[in-house]
All heavy atoms as TSV, in Angstrom:
chain	resi	resn	atom	element	x	y	z
A	1	MET	N	N	114.699	127.136	133.445
A	1	MET	CA	C	113.643	128.045	133.078
A	1	MET	C	C	113.722	129.278	133.961
A	1	MET	O	O	113.955	129.194	135.164
A	1	MET	CB	C	112.276	127.371	133.273
A	1	MET	CG	C	111.105	128.317	133.187
A	1	MET	SD	S	109.506	127.533	133.457
A	1	MET	CE	C	109.280	126.743	131.898
A	2	HIS	N	N	113.509	130.425	133.319
A	2	HIS	CA	C	113.453	131.695	134.036
A	2	HIS	C	C	112.176	132.415	133.590
A	2	HIS	O	O	111.889	132.481	132.401
A	2	HIS	CB	C	114.688	132.543	133.728
A	2	HIS	CG	C	114.700	133.836	134.474
A	2	HIS	ND1	N	114.997	133.914	135.810
A	2	HIS	CD2	C	114.428	135.091	134.070
A	2	HIS	CE1	C	114.926	135.173	136.194
A	2	HIS	NE2	N	114.571	135.900	135.147
A	3	ILE	N	N	111.430	132.936	134.549
A	3	ILE	CA	C	110.173	133.619	134.264
A	3	ILE	C	C	110.345	135.107	134.516
A	3	ILE	O	O	110.944	135.520	135.506
A	3	ILE	CB	C	109.043	133.088	135.168
A	3	ILE	CG1	C	108.866	131.583	134.959
A	3	ILE	CG2	C	107.740	133.833	134.903
A	3	ILE	CD1	C	107.919	130.936	135.942
A	4	THR	N	N	109.787	135.910	133.605
A	4	THR	CA	C	109.747	137.352	133.797
A	4	THR	C	C	108.305	137.819	133.679
A	4	THR	O	O	107.473	137.157	133.064
A	4	THR	CB	C	110.612	138.097	132.758
A	4	THR	OG1	O	110.181	137.749	131.441
A	4	THR	CG2	C	112.090	137.750	132.927
A	5	ILE	N	N	108.025	138.948	134.271
A	5	ILE	CA	C	106.701	139.542	134.263
A	5	ILE	C	C	106.802	140.974	133.759
A	5	ILE	O	O	107.690	141.718	134.182
A	5	ILE	CB	C	106.104	139.579	135.699
A	5	ILE	CG1	C	105.964	138.185	136.272
A	5	ILE	CG2	C	104.782	140.336	135.718
A	5	ILE	CD1	C	104.976	137.302	135.570
A	6	ASP	N	N	105.885	141.359	132.881
A	6	ASP	CA	C	105.761	142.748	132.462
A	6	ASP	C	C	104.535	143.307	133.176
A	6	ASP	O	O	103.405	143.126	132.726
A	6	ASP	CB	C	105.606	142.845	130.947
A	6	ASP	CG	C	105.602	144.271	130.446
A	6	ASP	OD1	O	105.321	145.194	131.240
A	6	ASP	OD2	O	105.869	144.475	129.253
A	7	GLU	N	N	104.760	143.950	134.314
A	7	GLU	CA	C	103.662	144.465	135.128
A	7	GLU	C	C	102.819	145.485	134.378
A	7	GLU	O	O	101.623	145.622	134.647
A	7	GLU	CB	C	104.187	145.073	136.426
A	7	GLU	CG	C	104.710	144.062	137.413
A	7	GLU	CD	C	105.101	144.682	138.744
A	7	GLU	OE1	O	104.782	145.871	138.978
A	7	GLU	OE2	O	105.720	143.973	139.547
A	8	ASP	N	N	103.426	146.218	133.447
A	8	ASP	CA	C	102.671	147.212	132.686
A	8	ASP	C	C	101.635	146.571	131.769
A	8	ASP	O	O	100.620	147.194	131.454
A	8	ASP	CB	C	103.617	148.089	131.857
A	8	ASP	CG	C	104.493	148.964	132.735
A	8	ASP	OD1	O	104.070	149.320	133.858
A	8	ASP	OD2	O	105.613	149.300	132.302
A	9	LYS	N	N	101.877	145.346	131.344
A	9	LYS	CA	C	100.932	144.633	130.492
A	9	LYS	C	C	99.838	143.933	131.290
A	9	LYS	O	O	98.751	143.706	130.783
A	9	LYS	CB	C	101.647	143.558	129.660
A	9	LYS	CG	C	102.438	144.068	128.507
A	9	LYS	CD	C	102.975	142.872	127.733
A	9	LYS	CE	C	103.694	143.259	126.478
A	9	LYS	NZ	N	104.171	142.061	125.763
A	10	CYS	N	N	100.132	143.562	132.533
A	10	CYS	CA	C	99.219	142.757	133.336
A	10	CYS	C	C	97.870	143.454	133.505
A	10	CYS	O	O	97.799	144.618	133.888
A	10	CYS	CB	C	99.832	142.465	134.703
A	10	CYS	SG	S	98.760	141.455	135.762
A	11	CYS	N	N	96.793	142.710	133.226
A	11	CYS	CA	C	95.437	143.256	133.365
A	11	CYS	C	C	94.738	142.729	134.612
A	11	CYS	O	O	93.566	143.039	134.845
A	11	CYS	CB	C	94.625	142.970	132.110
A	11	CYS	SG	S	94.307	141.223	131.806
A	12	GLY	N	N	95.416	141.905	135.404
A	12	GLY	CA	C	94.860	141.418	136.657
A	12	GLY	C	C	93.795	140.346	136.510
A	12	GLY	O	O	92.981	140.161	137.409
A	13	ALA	N	N	93.804	139.609	135.418
A	13	ALA	CA	C	92.796	138.569	135.196
A	13	ALA	C	C	92.931	137.410	136.174
A	13	ALA	O	O	91.955	136.747	136.498
A	13	ALA	CB	C	92.876	138.051	133.756
A	14	GLY	N	N	94.136	137.128	136.629
A	14	GLY	CA	C	94.355	136.093	137.632
A	14	GLY	C	C	94.424	134.675	137.115
A	14	GLY	O	O	94.469	133.733	137.906
A	15	GLN	N	N	94.438	134.482	135.811
A	15	GLN	CA	C	94.515	133.133	135.256
A	15	GLN	C	C	95.800	132.433	135.663
A	15	GLN	O	O	95.801	131.229	135.921
A	15	GLN	CB	C	94.391	133.181	133.727
A	15	GLN	CG	C	93.056	133.711	133.239
A	15	GLN	CD	C	91.893	132.920	133.778
A	15	GLN	OE1	O	91.839	131.705	133.641
A	15	GLN	NE2	N	90.965	133.594	134.428
A	16	CYS	N	N	96.897	133.173	135.745
A	16	CYS	CA	C	98.179	132.585	136.136
A	16	CYS	C	C	98.119	132.015	137.551
A	16	CYS	O	O	98.663	130.942	137.819
A	16	CYS	CB	C	99.304	133.609	136.008
A	16	CYS	SG	S	99.053	135.120	136.976
A	17	VAL	N	N	97.443	132.711	138.436
A	17	VAL	CA	C	97.323	132.264	139.824
A	17	VAL	C	C	96.485	130.991	139.908
A	17	VAL	O	O	96.800	130.081	140.681
A	17	VAL	CB	C	96.723	133.376	140.708
A	17	VAL	CG1	C	96.569	132.907	142.137
A	17	VAL	CG2	C	97.585	134.630	140.647
A	18	LEU	N	N	95.444	130.915	139.101
A	18	LEU	CA	C	94.603	129.721	139.089
A	18	LEU	C	C	95.365	128.501	138.586
A	18	LEU	O	O	95.195	127.402	139.093
A	18	LEU	CB	C	93.365	129.955	138.224
A	18	LEU	CG	C	92.374	130.986	138.742
A	18	LEU	CD1	C	91.277	131.232	137.715
A	18	LEU	CD2	C	91.789	130.555	140.062
A	19	VAL	N	N	96.223	128.706	137.586
A	19	VAL	CA	C	96.972	127.602	136.979
A	19	VAL	C	C	98.196	127.211	137.803
A	19	VAL	O	O	98.489	126.026	137.944
A	19	VAL	CB	C	97.398	127.986	135.537
A	19	VAL	CG1	C	98.350	126.969	134.948
A	19	VAL	CG2	C	96.174	128.146	134.646
A	20	ALA	N	N	98.895	128.200	138.355
A	20	ALA	CA	C	100.159	127.926	139.057
A	20	ALA	C	C	100.295	128.800	140.311
A	20	ALA	O	O	101.113	129.721	140.363
A	20	ALA	CB	C	101.333	128.156	138.109
A	21	PRO	N	N	99.507	128.510	141.344
A	21	PRO	CA	C	99.550	129.348	142.553
A	21	PRO	C	C	100.861	129.277	143.320
A	21	PRO	O	O	101.138	130.156	144.137
A	21	PRO	CB	C	98.392	128.806	143.392
A	21	PRO	CG	C	98.199	127.404	142.911
A	21	PRO	CD	C	98.548	127.429	141.443
A	22	GLU	N	N	101.677	128.261	143.045
A	22	GLU	CA	C	102.981	128.181	143.704
A	22	GLU	C	C	104.015	129.091	143.044
A	22	GLU	O	O	105.078	129.330	143.604
A	22	GLU	CB	C	103.488	126.735	143.728
A	22	GLU	CG	C	103.764	126.144	142.373
A	22	GLU	CD	C	102.521	125.704	141.581
A	22	GLU	OE1	O	101.419	125.628	142.140
A	22	GLU	OE2	O	102.670	125.458	140.373
A	23	ILE	N	N	103.676	129.619	141.872
A	23	ILE	CA	C	104.597	130.483	141.136
A	23	ILE	C	C	104.113	131.927	141.093
A	23	ILE	O	O	104.907	132.856	141.126
A	23	ILE	CB	C	104.792	129.956	139.693
A	23	ILE	CG1	C	105.337	128.524	139.722
A	23	ILE	CG2	C	105.736	130.864	138.900
A	23	ILE	CD1	C	105.388	127.852	138.354
A	24	PHE	N	N	102.786	132.118	141.029
A	24	PHE	CA	C	102.207	133.452	140.850
A	24	PHE	C	C	101.210	133.788	141.953
A	24	PHE	O	O	100.529	132.915	142.478
A	24	PHE	CB	C	101.472	133.541	139.501
A	24	PHE	CG	C	102.328	133.196	138.326
A	24	PHE	CD1	C	102.264	131.931	137.760
A	24	PHE	CD2	C	103.198	134.113	137.775
A	24	PHE	CE1	C	103.053	131.593	136.666
A	24	PHE	CE2	C	103.991	133.788	136.691
A	24	PHE	CZ	C	103.921	132.524	136.133
A	25	ASP	N	N	101.119	135.073	142.259
A	25	ASP	CA	C	100.104	135.605	143.162
A	25	ASP	C	C	99.673	136.946	142.576
A	25	ASP	O	O	100.174	137.356	141.522
A	25	ASP	CB	C	100.681	135.767	144.571
A	25	ASP	CG	C	99.603	135.872	145.643
A	25	ASP	OD1	O	98.400	135.893	145.302
A	25	ASP	OD2	O	99.960	135.935	146.826
A	26	GLN	N	N	98.760	137.627	143.259
A	26	GLN	CA	C	98.312	138.932	142.810
A	26	GLN	C	C	98.362	139.916	143.966
A	26	GLN	O	O	98.094	139.542	145.110
A	26	GLN	CB	C	96.865	138.875	142.305
A	26	GLN	CG	C	96.713	138.152	140.999
A	26	GLN	CD	C	95.254	138.084	140.585
A	26	GLN	OE1	O	94.525	137.252	141.097
A	26	GLN	NE2	N	94.854	138.948	139.678
A	27	ARG	N	N	98.671	141.178	143.626
A	27	ARG	CA	C	98.647	142.232	144.637
A	27	ARG	C	C	97.191	142.508	145.012
A	27	ARG	O	O	96.318	142.556	144.150
A	27	ARG	CB	C	99.282	143.525	144.111
A	27	ARG	CG	C	100.753	143.394	143.851
A	27	ARG	CD	C	101.432	144.720	143.606
A	27	ARG	NE	N	100.845	145.487	142.526
A	27	ARG	CZ	C	101.558	146.107	141.573
A	27	ARG	NH1	N	102.879	146.035	141.569
A	27	ARG	NH2	N	100.951	146.804	140.643
A	28	ASP	N	N	96.947	142.686	146.289
A	28	ASP	CA	C	95.594	142.939	146.776
A	28	ASP	C	C	95.019	144.252	146.244
A	28	ASP	O	O	93.836	144.325	145.919
A	28	ASP	CB	C	95.558	142.967	148.304
A	28	ASP	CG	C	95.777	141.591	148.912
A	28	ASP	OD1	O	95.469	140.580	148.245
A	28	ASP	OD2	O	96.253	141.535	150.056
A	29	GLU	N	N	95.862	145.261	146.146
A	29	GLU	CA	C	95.353	146.595	145.815
A	29	GLU	C	C	94.924	146.763	144.359
A	29	GLU	O	O	94.020	147.533	144.069
A	29	GLU	CB	C	96.356	147.696	146.198
A	29	GLU	CG	C	97.700	147.612	145.491
A	29	GLU	CD	C	98.720	146.737	146.212
A	29	GLU	OE1	O	98.374	146.026	147.166
A	29	GLU	OE2	O	99.873	146.768	145.786
A	30	ASP	N	N	95.555	146.049	143.428
A	30	ASP	CA	C	95.200	146.258	142.016
A	30	ASP	C	C	95.150	144.969	141.188
A	30	ASP	O	O	94.859	145.012	139.997
A	30	ASP	CB	C	96.154	147.250	141.361
A	30	ASP	CG	C	97.616	146.826	141.422
A	30	ASP	OD1	O	97.901	145.692	141.864
A	30	ASP	OD2	O	98.481	147.634	141.045
A	31	GLY	N	N	95.447	143.832	141.777
A	31	GLY	CA	C	95.360	142.562	141.065
A	31	GLY	C	C	96.523	142.242	140.154
A	31	GLY	O	O	96.533	141.205	139.503
A	32	VAL	N	N	97.524	143.109	140.091
A	32	VAL	CA	C	98.685	142.870	139.235
A	32	VAL	C	C	99.457	141.660	139.747
A	32	VAL	O	O	99.591	141.452	140.951
A	32	VAL	CB	C	99.580	144.124	139.159
A	32	VAL	CG1	C	100.916	143.830	138.475
A	32	VAL	CG2	C	98.851	145.242	138.428
A	33	VAL	N	N	99.947	140.869	138.815
A	33	VAL	CA	C	100.659	139.633	139.145
A	33	VAL	C	C	101.903	139.903	139.995
A	33	VAL	O	O	102.585	140.911	139.823
A	33	VAL	CB	C	101.037	138.866	137.857
A	33	VAL	CG1	C	102.037	139.623	137.018
A	33	VAL	CG2	C	101.574	137.479	138.171
A	34	VAL	N	N	102.147	138.980	140.905
A	34	VAL	CA	C	103.362	138.970	141.730
A	34	VAL	C	C	104.044	137.641	141.460
A	34	VAL	O	O	103.424	136.578	141.570
A	34	VAL	CB	C	103.028	139.084	143.232
A	34	VAL	CG1	C	104.270	138.909	144.077
A	34	VAL	CG2	C	102.335	140.393	143.533
A	35	LEU	N	N	105.289	137.686	141.076
A	35	LEU	CA	C	106.061	136.484	140.793
A	35	LEU	C	C	106.655	135.953	142.088
A	35	LEU	O	O	107.461	136.618	142.735
A	35	LEU	CB	C	107.158	136.806	139.779
A	35	LEU	CG	C	107.970	135.659	139.228
A	35	LEU	CD1	C	107.083	134.606	138.575
A	35	LEU	CD2	C	108.982	136.181	138.222
A	36	LEU	N	N	106.236	134.770	142.500
A	36	LEU	CA	C	106.720	134.164	143.738
A	36	LEU	C	C	108.004	133.377	143.528
A	36	LEU	O	O	108.786	133.205	144.454
A	36	LEU	CB	C	105.652	133.223	144.314
A	36	LEU	CG	C	104.307	133.852	144.661
A	36	LEU	CD1	C	103.333	132.773	145.111
A	36	LEU	CD2	C	104.476	134.931	145.718
A	37	ASN	N	N	108.190	132.866	142.311
A	37	ASN	CA	C	109.352	132.019	142.030
A	37	ASN	C	C	109.742	132.211	140.569
A	37	ASN	O	O	109.057	131.722	139.683
A	37	ASN	CB	C	108.994	130.560	142.307
A	37	ASN	CG	C	110.163	129.628	142.131
A	37	ASN	OD1	O	111.254	130.039	141.762
A	37	ASN	ND2	N	109.939	128.360	142.385
A	38	ASP	N	N	110.840	132.920	140.325
A	38	ASP	CA	C	111.235	133.201	138.937
A	38	ASP	C	C	112.033	132.070	138.290
A	38	ASP	O	O	112.276	132.100	137.085
A	38	ASP	CB	C	111.987	134.524	138.827
A	38	ASP	CG	C	113.335	134.531	139.527
A	38	ASP	OD1	O	113.627	133.589	140.284
A	38	ASP	OD2	O	114.093	135.489	139.308
A	39	GLU	N	N	112.416	131.064	139.078
A	39	GLU	CA	C	113.111	129.896	138.541
A	39	GLU	C	C	112.507	128.632	139.154
A	39	GLU	O	O	113.105	128.013	140.037
A	39	GLU	CB	C	114.610	130.003	138.791
A	39	GLU	CG	C	115.212	131.205	138.073
A	39	GLU	CD	C	116.705	131.096	137.847
A	39	GLU	OE1	O	117.293	130.033	138.086
A	39	GLU	OE2	O	117.273	132.101	137.420
A	40	PRO	N	N	111.322	128.248	138.680
A	40	PRO	CA	C	110.629	127.104	139.270
A	40	PRO	C	C	111.343	125.786	139.002
A	40	PRO	O	O	112.094	125.654	138.030
A	40	PRO	CB	C	109.266	127.127	138.590
A	40	PRO	CG	C	109.493	127.839	137.308
A	40	PRO	CD	C	110.571	128.840	137.578
A	41	ALA	N	N	111.079	124.816	139.867
A	41	ALA	CA	C	111.629	123.464	139.708
A	41	ALA	C	C	111.080	122.845	138.428
A	41	ALA	O	O	110.019	123.233	137.935
A	41	ALA	CB	C	111.245	122.615	140.917
A	42	SER	N	N	111.784	121.877	137.906
A	42	SER	CA	C	111.394	121.263	136.636
A	42	SER	C	C	109.979	120.695	136.678
A	42	SER	O	O	109.278	120.709	135.667
A	42	SER	CB	C	112.386	120.183	136.221
A	42	SER	OG	O	112.450	119.167	137.204
A	43	GLY	N	N	109.521	120.244	137.821
A	43	GLY	CA	C	108.174	119.718	137.946
A	43	GLY	C	C	107.092	120.784	137.811
A	43	GLY	O	O	105.916	120.448	137.648
A	44	GLN	N	N	107.479	122.046	137.866
A	44	GLN	CA	C	106.532	123.152	137.737
A	44	GLN	C	C	106.587	123.822	136.368
A	44	GLN	O	O	105.813	124.747	136.107
A	44	GLN	CB	C	106.799	124.195	138.827
A	44	GLN	CG	C	106.604	123.664	140.230
A	44	GLN	CD	C	107.030	124.676	141.272
A	44	GLN	OE1	O	108.002	125.401	141.089
A	44	GLN	NE2	N	106.300	124.722	142.373
A	45	HIS	N	N	107.460	123.364	135.500
A	45	HIS	CA	C	107.619	124.007	134.191
A	45	HIS	C	C	106.341	123.960	133.364
A	45	HIS	O	O	105.991	124.939	132.701
A	45	HIS	CB	C	108.773	123.381	133.411
A	45	HIS	CG	C	110.120	123.751	133.952
A	45	HIS	ND1	N	111.285	123.427	133.304
A	45	HIS	CD2	C	110.495	124.403	135.089
A	45	HIS	CE1	C	112.316	123.867	134.003
A	45	HIS	NE2	N	111.863	124.456	135.091
A	46	GLY	N	N	105.647	122.841	133.396
A	46	GLY	CA	C	104.403	122.719	132.629
A	46	GLY	C	C	103.364	123.727	133.081
A	46	GLY	O	O	102.703	124.372	132.251
A	47	ALA	N	N	103.216	123.896	134.386
A	47	ALA	CA	C	102.254	124.862	134.925
A	47	ALA	C	C	102.666	126.286	134.560
A	47	ALA	O	O	101.808	127.116	134.227
A	47	ALA	CB	C	102.141	124.707	136.438
A	48	ALA	N	N	103.955	126.577	134.597
A	48	ALA	CA	C	104.433	127.913	134.238
A	48	ALA	C	C	104.147	128.205	132.771
A	48	ALA	O	O	103.683	129.298	132.424
A	48	ALA	CB	C	105.927	128.034	134.513
A	49	ARG	N	N	104.393	127.237	131.898
A	49	ARG	CA	C	104.108	127.420	130.467
A	49	ARG	C	C	102.610	127.609	130.222
A	49	ARG	O	O	102.204	128.437	129.408
A	49	ARG	CB	C	104.619	126.231	129.660
A	49	ARG	CG	C	106.104	126.197	129.495
A	49	ARG	CD	C	106.529	125.098	128.500
A	49	ARG	NE	N	107.946	124.903	128.552
A	49	ARG	CZ	C	108.576	123.972	129.264
A	49	ARG	NH1	N	107.888	123.120	129.984
A	49	ARG	NH2	N	109.888	123.877	129.262
A	50	GLU	N	N	101.798	126.822	130.921
A	50	GLU	CA	C	100.348	126.956	130.764
A	50	GLU	C	C	99.878	128.330	131.237
A	50	GLU	O	O	99.054	128.973	130.588
A	50	GLU	CB	C	99.614	125.860	131.529
A	50	GLU	CG	C	98.117	125.920	131.329
A	50	GLU	CD	C	97.355	124.825	132.045
A	50	GLU	OE1	O	97.977	123.882	132.575
A	50	GLU	OE2	O	96.125	124.921	132.068
A	51	ALA	N	N	100.419	128.795	132.361
A	51	ALA	CA	C	100.055	130.121	132.865
A	51	ALA	C	C	100.398	131.206	131.856
A	51	ALA	O	O	99.601	132.118	131.615
A	51	ALA	CB	C	100.754	130.385	134.194
A	52	ALA	N	N	101.564	131.095	131.243
A	52	ALA	CA	C	101.955	132.071	130.226
A	52	ALA	C	C	101.024	132.005	129.023
A	52	ALA	O	O	100.646	133.040	128.461
A	52	ALA	CB	C	103.404	131.835	129.796
A	53	SER	N	N	100.616	130.805	128.648
A	53	SER	CA	C	99.771	130.661	127.457
A	53	SER	C	C	98.347	131.158	127.688
A	53	SER	O	O	97.692	131.604	126.749
A	53	SER	CB	C	99.762	129.217	126.966
A	53	SER	OG	O	99.022	128.391	127.829
A	54	VAL	N	N	97.838	131.097	128.927
A	54	VAL	CA	C	96.467	131.555	129.189
A	54	VAL	C	C	96.411	133.023	129.625
A	54	VAL	O	O	95.312	133.559	129.758
A	54	VAL	CB	C	95.749	130.676	130.245
A	54	VAL	CG1	C	95.638	129.243	129.768
A	54	VAL	CG2	C	96.394	130.762	131.599
A	55	CYS	N	N	97.532	133.663	129.782
A	55	CYS	CA	C	97.551	135.073	130.176
A	55	CYS	C	C	96.968	135.925	129.049
A	55	CYS	O	O	97.552	135.985	127.961
A	55	CYS	CB	C	98.968	135.531	130.494
A	55	CYS	SG	S	99.068	137.277	130.924
A	56	PRO	N	N	95.827	136.592	129.288
A	56	PRO	CA	C	95.197	137.361	128.213
A	56	PRO	C	C	96.001	138.587	127.785
A	56	PRO	O	O	95.798	139.109	126.692
A	56	PRO	CB	C	93.848	137.756	128.802
A	56	PRO	CG	C	94.032	137.707	130.274
A	56	PRO	CD	C	95.054	136.626	130.530
A	57	ALA	N	N	96.927	139.034	128.628
A	57	ALA	CA	C	97.717	140.219	128.319
A	57	ALA	C	C	99.125	139.873	127.838
A	57	ALA	O	O	99.905	140.781	127.550
A	57	ALA	CB	C	97.792	141.111	129.545
A	58	ALA	N	N	99.463	138.598	127.774
A	58	ALA	CA	C	100.812	138.155	127.380
A	58	ALA	C	C	101.879	138.845	128.244
A	58	ALA	O	O	102.903	139.285	127.740
A	58	ALA	CB	C	101.047	138.390	125.892
A	59	ALA	N	N	101.619	138.900	129.552
A	59	ALA	CA	C	102.527	139.588	130.473
A	59	ALA	C	C	103.595	138.681	131.060
A	59	ALA	O	O	104.498	139.149	131.740
A	59	ALA	CB	C	101.714	140.216	131.609
A	60	ILE	N	N	103.514	137.379	130.795
A	60	ILE	CA	C	104.447	136.404	131.368
A	60	ILE	C	C	105.431	135.953	130.298
A	60	ILE	O	O	105.023	135.480	129.238
A	60	ILE	CB	C	103.702	135.187	131.935
A	60	ILE	CG1	C	102.703	135.632	133.009
A	60	ILE	CG2	C	104.684	134.165	132.491
A	60	ILE	CD1	C	101.750	134.539	133.448
A	61	GLY	N	N	106.719	136.093	130.594
A	61	GLY	CA	C	107.758	135.628	129.686
A	61	GLY	C	C	108.425	134.378	130.234
A	61	GLY	O	O	108.761	134.323	131.421
A	62	ILE	N	N	108.580	133.374	129.372
A	62	ILE	CA	C	109.267	132.135	129.745
A	62	ILE	C	C	110.570	132.085	128.951
A	62	ILE	O	O	110.561	132.169	127.721
A	62	ILE	CB	C	108.411	130.889	129.405
A	62	ILE	CG1	C	107.053	130.959	130.091
A	62	ILE	CG2	C	109.168	129.615	129.725
A	62	ILE	CD1	C	107.090	130.761	131.584
A	63	HIS	N	N	111.677	131.927	129.644
A	63	HIS	CA	C	113.005	131.925	129.013
A	63	HIS	C	C	113.747	130.668	129.444
A	63	HIS	O	O	113.791	130.340	130.622
A	63	HIS	CB	C	113.786	133.169	129.422
A	63	HIS	CG	C	112.988	134.428	129.314
A	63	HIS	ND1	N	112.798	135.078	128.125
A	63	HIS	CD2	C	112.288	135.115	130.246
A	63	HIS	CE1	C	112.033	136.132	128.332
A	63	HIS	NE2	N	111.702	136.175	129.617
A	64	MET	N	N	114.306	129.966	128.501
A	64	MET	CA	C	115.041	128.722	128.795
A	64	MET	C	C	116.537	128.988	128.812
A	64	MET	O	O	117.079	129.875	128.405
A	64	MET	CB	C	114.722	127.673	127.765
A	64	MET	CG	C	113.254	127.263	127.790
A	64	MET	SD	S	112.577	126.823	129.368
A	64	MET	CE	C	113.078	125.143	129.510
């Protein structure tokens, strides 16, 4: 799995951080998502998929 982020789409809702804090964080100054791990371990794939699905801006891409 490979994760990508479209920072231009990110609205700073923070749902990804709540679902998968080991993969996502937010910038302090504007709340835009920060990708901590673009190739998470297989045990984190479910959380990464859930984070992408709850993102209100569809800013998270999951690629297999």
